[in-house]
Structures are given as structure tokens and as C-alpha cells.
C-alpha positions in Angstrom: -13.1 31.6 -22.1 -12.8 32.7 -18.6 -12.0 30.0 -15.8 -14.4 29.7 -12.9 -14.6 27.7 -9.9 -17.5 25.8 -11.6 -16.0 25.2 -14.9 -12.9 23.9 -12.8 -14.8 21.4 -10.6 -16.6 20.0 -13.6 -13.2 19.4 -15.2 -12.2 17.6 -12.0 -15.2 14.9 -12.4 -13.8 14.4 -16.2 -10.1 14.7 -15.7 -9.3 14.4 -12.5 -11.9 11.9 -10.7 -9.8 10.7 -7.7 -9.6 14.6 -6.6 -13.4 15.1 -7.0 -14.3 11.6 -5.3 -12.0 12.9 -2.3 -13.8 16.2 -2.2 -11.4 18.5 -3.7 -13.2 21.7 -5.1 -11.9 25.1 -6.0 -13.6 27.8 -4.2 -12.0 30.9 -5.9 -9.8 31.8 -8.7 -8.5 34.9 -10.2 -5.2 35.7 -12.0 -3.3 36.3 -8.8 -4.6 33.4 -6.3 -6.7 30.4 -6.1 -8.3 28.8 -3.1 -9.1 24.9 -3.1 -11.1 23.5 -0.5 -11.5 19.9 1.0 -13.1 18.3 4.0 -11.4 15.4 5.8 -13.9 12.4 5.4 -13.9 8.6 5.4 -12.9 8.6 1.9 -9.7 10.5 2.3 -8.5 9.6 5.8 -5.3 7.8 6.6 -5.1 5.1 9.3 -4.5 8.0 12.1 -7.8 9.7 11.5 -6.5 12.6 9.8 -6.6 13.4 5.9 -4.1 11.5 3.6 -1.0 13.5 2.4 -1.9 12.7 -1.3 -5.2 14.5 -1.0 -3.7 17.3 0.6 -1.1 17.5 -2.4 -4.0 17.1 -4.7 -5.7 20.2 -3.5 -2.5 22.3 -3.0 -1.4 21.2 -6.6 -4.8 22.4 -8.0 -4.5 25.8 -6.2 -1.4 26.4 -8.4 -2.2 24.4 -11.7 -5.4 26.0 -11.9 -3.9 29.3 -12.5 -1.4 28.0 -15.0 -4.1 26.4 -17.0 -6.0 29.9 -17.0 -3.2 31.7 -18.1 -2.0 29.2 -20.7 -5.5 29.7 -22.1 -5.4 33.3 -22.2 -2.1 33.3 -24.1 -4.2 31.8 -27.1 -1.1 29.3 -27.5 -0.7 25.8 -27.5 1.6 25.2 -24.4 2.3 22.1 -22.0 2.4 22.2 -18.3 3.8 19.7 -16.0 4.9 19.5 -12.5 8.8 18.7 -12.3 9.5 18.6 -8.5 7.5 19.3 -5.4 8.3 19.7 -1.7 5.9 19.3 1.3 6.0 20.4 5.0 3.3 19.1 7.3 2.9 21.0 10.8 -0.4 19.9 12.2 -2.9 17.0 12.0 -5.0 17.4 9.0 -8.7 17.2 10.0 -12.1 19.1 9.6 -12.2 21.6 6.7 -8.9 22.5 4.9 -8.2 25.4 2.5 -5.3 25.6 0.4 -4.3 28.9 -1.1 -1.7 30.0 -3.5 -1.0 33.6 -4.3 2.0 33.4 -7.0 -0.1 34.0 -10.0 2.1 36.7 -10.9 4.9 34.3 -11.4 3.2 32.6 -14.5 2.8 35.4 -17.0 6.6 36.0 -17.2 7.3 32.0 -17.9 4.5 31.8 -20.6 5.9 34.9 -22.2 9.3 33.7 -22.2 8.5 30.4 -23.5 6.6 31.9 -26.4 9.4 34.2 -27.4 12.3 31.6 -27.3 10.5 28.3 -27.7 12.3 27.1 -24.6 10.9 25.6 -21.8 10.5 27.8 -18.5 10.4 26.6 -14.9 8.8 28.4 -11.7 7.9 27.5 -8.2 4.4 28.2 -6.8 3.6 27.6 -3.0 0.2 26.4 -1.3 -0.5 27.0 2.1 -3.0 24.6 3.7 -5.1 26.2 6.8 -7.5 24.4 8.9 -10.9 26.2 9.9 -9.3 27.9 12.7 -6.6 29.6 10.6 -3.8 27.1 11.6 -1.2 26.0 9.0 -1.3 22.2 8.7 0.8 22.1 5.6 2.7 23.8 3.1 3.3 22.3 -0.6 5.9 24.0 -3.3 5.4 22.8 -6.9 8.0 23.7 -9.4 6.0 24.0 -13.1 7.4 23.8 -16.3 5.8 25.3 -19.3 6.9 24.8 -23.0 5.6 25.9 -26.1 4.2 22.8 -28.1 5.6 22.1 -31.5 3.7 20.2 -34.2 6.0 17.4 -33.6 4.9 17.1 -30.0 1.2 17.4 -30.5 0.0 13.8 -30.8 -3.8 13.3 -31.8 -5.8 10.9 -29.9 
């Protein structure tokens, strides 16, 4: 099944409702890049009349994680994914429409292939850059993703 912005945005409603309520939406996705948009509104503001940092983090993380989800699905294997660490840098007050773009999709495939081959967990860093409507950078996020082949012992039926 090919991942599309529409499918991911429906996924948000069911699995990440706080992101959906805050207005986080996938705009574009392919194997190499993903763009997520969010608009500064009352629901996602901080006391300083700009977007709360956690909303920016949700959008940035989705721009990286959506590609990881897609490539895991393409592998046909049961692979777990998890953020191990993240870093953030804020450069400008976040107001108006923001877009977070990650262009690090090329890093995912190698890690997935290595975890399938060895059964060992793999890690890799992905960067998402947030720009306002004027094209000015407001924040940069980096996420260290871990992927690991699931074993029968790890699979817990719900």
C-alpha cells in the first residue's frame, strides 16, 4: 500500500489526535522527502503569541517518521521504530503558516536492510527544517530513529 498525504492525515485522527487537533497535516511525501504543514492558531499557541514548541516538534517528527513508516511497509517485514533522541534549534518566532521539510529519506533504506540482515537494531539521524510563509527558517529539529526487526517474543497481541 502506497503512503499518501490523505492516508497519513486520516492516520493522524486515529493514532495522533493531538497533532491533528493542532492542525498538523502532511502536504507531500515520497521516498526522499516529506513536507508537513501547520498554521499558528489559538489551539497551538504559547503565552507569547507564537506556536508552542511541542506543536513544531510534532510536525517536524512527522516529516521524518512518515517516510520511515512508508519504507517499513515497503519492506514487507515487521519492524519497530522509535525516536531515541531529538535536538531542536529555534531561530525565529513561529507565527503564520509553517512547513517542516525533511529530505533525508535516503538514510532509511540502508538501516532497514541492515536490521533485516542482522536482526540488530539500527539508528540514524534525520533533520527537519521549519520555514515560515516568507521562507525564513524558524526552527530545525533532528531526530535519532531506531529500527529493529520484531521477533515473535516482542509481538504482543492486543
